[in-house]
C-alpha positions in Angstrom: -132.8 -52.2 78.5 -133.6 -55.8 77.9 -136.4 -57.7 79.6 -134.1 -59.8 81.9 -132.5 -56.7 83.4 -135.9 -55.0 83.8 -137.1 -58.1 85.6 -134.1 -58.2 87.9 -134.3 -54.5 88.7 -138.1 -54.7 89.4 -137.6 -57.7 91.6 -134.8 -56.2 93.6 -136.3 -52.7 94.0 -139.6 -54.2 95.1 -138.2 -56.3 98.0 -140.4 -55.5 101.1 -137.4 -55.0 103.4 -135.7 -52.6 101.0 -138.9 -50.5 100.5 -139.5 -50.4 104.2 -136.0 -49.0 104.7 -136.5 -46.4 102.0 -139.8 -45.4 103.5 -138.1 -44.9 106.9 -135.4 -42.8 105.4 -138.0 -40.6 103.6 -140.0 -40.2 106.9 -136.8 -39.1 108.6 -136.0 -36.7 105.7 -132.7 -38.5 105.1 -132.7 -37.8 101.3 -128.9 -38.2 100.9 -129.0 -41.7 102.3 -132.2 -42.5 100.4 -130.7 -41.3 97.1 -127.5 -43.3 97.8 -129.4 -46.5 98.4 -131.6 -46.2 95.2 -129.0 -44.7 92.8 -125.8 -46.3 94.0 -126.1 -49.3 96.3 -129.0 -51.1 94.7 -128.5 -50.0 91.1 -124.8 -51.0 91.2 -125.7 -54.4 92.8 -128.3 -55.0 90.1 -126.0 -54.1 87.3 -123.1 -56.1 88.7 -125.3 -59.2 89.1 -126.7 -58.8 85.6 -123.3 -58.3 84.2 -122.0 -61.5 85.9 -125.1 -63.4 84.8 -124.4 -62.4 81.2 -120.8 -63.8 81.6 -119.3 -60.3 81.3 -117.6 -60.2 84.7 -118.3 -57.9 87.6 -119.9 -54.7 86.5 -119.1 -54.6 82.8 -118.6 -50.9 81.8 -120.8 -51.2 78.7 -123.7 -52.7 80.7 -123.2 -50.2 83.4 -123.2 -47.0 81.3 -125.9 -48.2 78.9 -128.4 -49.1 81.7 -127.6 -47.1 84.8 -130.3 -44.4 84.4 -133.0 -46.9 83.4 -132.3 -49.1 86.4 -132.4 -46.0 88.7 -135.7 -45.0 87.1 -137.2 -48.4 88.1 -136.0 -47.8 91.6 -137.6 -44.4 92.0 -140.8 -45.7 90.5 -140.9 -48.5 93.0 -140.2 -46.0 95.8 -143.0 -43.7 94.6 -145.5 -46.6 94.3 -144.7 -47.8 97.8 -144.7 -44.4 99.6 -147.4 -42.6 97.6 -145.1 -39.7 97.0 -145.2 -38.2 93.5 -142.2 -38.4 91.3 -142.3 -34.6 91.2 -141.9 -34.4 95.0 -139.0 -36.8 94.9 -137.3 -34.7 92.1 -137.8 -31.6 94.2 -136.2 -33.2 97.2 -133.3 -34.5 95.1 -132.8 -31.0 93.6 -132.7 -29.4 97.1 -130.1 -32.0 98.0 -128.0 -31.2 95.0 -128.2 -27.5 95.7 -126.8 -28.0 99.2 -123.7 -29.5 97.7 
């Protein structure tokens, strides 16, 4: 992942309003919605904006598939820093969610 994409992801995932919403979802144990916001809504928006910024149109497949996991990792790191939850706790909750489906 290049520095511009890292910068964009960091900036977006650290927006106070976004982090507040994530925190509220975590308090309410709404892990499905929380996961969706971090891994889909925001990650896709970041990658789409970056793709467009690079002149590659809306959500270029190469950019998307090459950077999806790295962008999501920045999102979960921001969430953990904001909430004080460990990454292990987050992974446990996400695993429980996957087992339900």
